[in-house]
N, C-alpha and C positions, 0 to 999 in steps of 0.2 A: 211254374215256380222252380227256381234252381236250388241247389243244396244250401247256399248261404241264406236264401229266403226262408227255407224250412227251419234252419237253425234259429233265425231271427224271430220266427213265429212261435216256435215251441219253447225256446229258452225261458221267456217270461212266464209261460203257462205252467211250468214244472210244479210250482207250489200248489196249483189248483188240482193237478192230477194225483197228488200224493196223499190227500186226506179228504175227510168229509164225505159228501155224496159221491165223489169220484171213486173213493175207496170202495163204497158199497156197490158201485156199478162195475168197475173193472175187476174187483176182487170177489164178486158174488160167489159164495161157496158152492151153491148148487150148479152154477154154470162151470165153475172150476172143476168140480167133480165129474161133470159130464165130459168136459174136455179130456180129463185124464183117462176116463173109461174108453172113449172113442179113439184117443191117440195112442193107447197102449203104453202108458207110462209104467215105470217100475224101477226097482233098484238097479243101478248101473246103466240105464238107458241114457245115451248121449243126446242131449236135447239142446236145440238152439231156439231161443225166444227172439223172434224177429221183430224189430221196432218195439223194444221192451217198454219204452216210456219210463215210468217210475217203478217198474219191476213186478207188478202184480202177477202176471202170468209166469214169469221166471220163478217167483216164490212158490206158486202152486205146483209147478213141475218139480222143484227141489223138494218140497214136502212129500211128494209122491215117490221120492227116492232117486230122481234123475240127476245126472251130472250135467249141470246147466251152464250154458254160455248165453249171455244176454247181449244182444247187439242193438245199438241205437245211434242215430246220427247226431243227437243233441246232447252236448256235454252236461248242461244243467239237469236234464232228465236223468242221466247216468249218475250224477252226484247225489240226487235225491234217492235213487234206487240203491246205491252203495250204502248210504246212511241208514236206510230202512233195513237192508240186509244185515248190517252190523248190529243194529238195535235188536233184531229178531233172531240173531245168531244163525243166519241162513247162508250157506256156502254157494256162491255163484261167481263165475268169471264175467266181468263186464268189459265189453269191447266197443269202442267208438267206430262206427262204420256205416256204409251206405247199404240200404235194403235192396238195391239193384245190382250190387257187385260185392259179394261177401268176401271178406279177407280170410277164407278158410280153404283147406285142401279138399279135393273131391273125396267123397265117402267118409267124411269126418263125423257124421251124425246119424243117429237112428230115428230122430224126430226133429222136424222143423215146425214150430207153432207160431202163428201170427194172429193175434186177437185185437179187434177194434182199432186197427191201424192202417190197413191197406187202402182205405178210401183217401189216404194222403199220398199214395204212391203214384207218380206220373206214369210209370210203366210196370204194372203188376205182372204182366207176362214175363218180363225180365226177372222179376223176383221169383216166379215159379220155376223158371229155367235154372236159376241159381240154387233154389231149394233142391231140385232134382239132381243137380251136380254134386252138392255136398252130402246128399243122403246116401247111405250104404244100401246095398240091395235088400229089399224088404222093408226099408225105412218108410216113414209116413210123413206126409204134409198135413197139418191141421190148420184150417183157416176159419175164423169166425169174425164177421164184420157186418156193418150196416150195408144195405144193398138197395136195389131198386127192382121194381117189377118189369115185366116185358113191355108194358104200355109206355111208348116213347114220350108222350106228353107228361105223364105222371113222373117218369124218371127225370125229365128235365126240371120239373117243379121241385122235386126232392133235392137235386143238385143245386138249384138256385137258392132254395131255402138254407141249405147247409152253408153255402159260400156267403150268403148275406149275413149270417150269424158269425162266420169265421172264415176268412179267405184261404186258410190252409188246405181244406179238402180239395181233391182233384175231381173225384167222381165216386158215387156210390155204385160200385161195379156189380153187374147182374150175376146171378148164380150161373146162368148159361155161359157167360164169359169165363168164369172160373173153371167150369168143366172143360171148356174148349182149351184154355191155357194149359191145364193139367195134361190133357190128352196130347197136345202138341209137344209137351216137354217129356213125354214118355212115362207119365204117371197114370195109374189106373184108379179112377174115382170109385171108391167103395161106399161112400156115404155122402148124400147131398140133401140138405134140409133147408127149409125156409121158415124159421120161427118168426115170431112177432115180438115187438116191445113198444112201450110208450115212454117218451122222455119225461123226466122230472123237470118241469119247465123253468122254474127259478134257477135250478142248477145248470140247465142247458144254456140259458141266456148268460148266466154269470161267469161260467168257466172261461169264456173268451173275452171278458170285459167288454161286452157289447154296448154300444151307445144307445141312449134312450130313443133317438130317431130311428135307428135300425130295428130296435125292439118293437116300436110302434108299427113300422112297416111290415115286419114279419108276422105280428099278431093279425094285422089286417089281411095279409095273404092267407093265413091259416083259416081265418073265419070265412073267406070267400071261396074256398075250394068247391068244385062241383060235387053234387050229391054222390056221384058214382065213385069218387075217390075217398069218401069218408070211411068206408069199411077197410080198404087196403092201408089207409093211413092210421087206423085205430083212433079216429078223431073223437075227442070228447070236448064239447063246448059248454059243459055245465059249470065250470069253475070261472074264477075271475080271469085267469089266463086260459086260453084254449090249449088243450094237450093233444099231441099227436106223436106218432112214431114212424120211423122208416121200417120197411121189411129188413130182415136179416138174412145172411147166408152162412151156412155151416157146411164145410167141405172136408172130407178125409180122402186123401189119395195116396196110393202105395207105389213105390218104385219096384219094378220088376214083377 
């Protein structure tokens, strides 16, 4: 997927990400507080929110006292974020740009944060290298995203399920891959966790305006998973819609 395809995919979805259950997901206070603790936020910290979307992470960083720059490729997402920032009287600088090639000088930031976005990146290793470049010595990279286990077959199933619902994801990158990319970029991993979650299915289906045919096929695939996958997928078949979740990855890496 090229940059124009990404813009075309995410522009119409901006309204879905800005409110409702998306707000509860992306702006979850407990996860935001955890990010701020792990990432070392505080007054005066120069923070870059990478692939900000409609700004939830940027606002959490700003409320923690950081001087925030929010980068995103998609103008409608940035327009939603700017409007929300004005409404809540939150000061952030919003910049339109590519997550693989940052329009910033080296050493410009103390923190780069990327939450629930990197599965859309064609080349996350390039994003990590760019994060290392723009971080000052001692600066931190914080990554939180949907992920995949080391089981190749299950990882493929997760990627196929994600792209059946919405063609914009590239891959649910594994935690081991993130650790390797950080090391190759000269960053030292200080925290690596694999938490779990379960999707709110009506919301997950609806956010991408999924067709009825694709929804039926995805429900069929979820119900048909092997028994060995039910636990890593947090599968729940008790409701009208089956519920599942991908694994997550949470990484903190330090420069120098």
